C-alpha positions, -999 to 999 in steps of 0.1 A, spaced: -477 -563 506 -489 -555 540 -476 -570 573 -505 -564 603 -496 -576 636 -519 -578 668 -508 -582 704 -541 -596 711 -537 -605 750 -535 -566 753 -568 -559 737 -593 -540 756 -622 -547 726 -630 -509 719 -640 -515 685 -615 -490 669 -601 -510 643 -636 -529 636 -646 -495 623 -614 -485 603 -616 -517 585 -645 -540 593 -632 -565 567 -601 -574 586 -614 -570 624 -641 -579 638 -651 -585 679 -652 -618 694 -682 -631 708 -661 -654 733 -644 -627 750 -652 -595 732 -612 -590 724 -610 -580 685 -596 -607 661 -576 -602 632 -594 -618 603 -573 -647 590 -542 -640 614 -518 -665 626 -509 -671 660 -472 -672 674 -460 -665 708 -491 -643 716 -490 -622 684 -512 -622 654 -500 -614 618 -512 -615 586 -500 -610 553 -523 -584 527 -521 -563 495 -515 -533 492 -549 -521 490 -556 -528 530 -525 -502 541 -541 -469 545 -577 -483 567 -551 -505 586 -530 -475 595 -558 -459 606 -570 -487 627 -537 -489 643 -530 -448 652 -568 -455 666 -560 -484 691 -558 -468 725 -534 -498 742 -512 -495 708 -512 -529 700 -517 -531 661 -487 -528 641 -491 -519 601 -460 -525 582 -449 -526 541 -430 -558 530 -416 -571 500 
């Protein structure tokens, strides 16, 4: 499994994550920030557990995030 975490408050809405994995990310019409689809909020951080098939695309999204607010890690 893969855990994806985002610190949404610091998002600048650059769209890099949406371009990398549009099935997991989208731009909010409400505030223009990127939203982690399926993410659950806890203390300002959003996280979701996904299958291993999403790992590569989301690592790419994390590497291209200009504000480094996306973390992707493999979990057991």
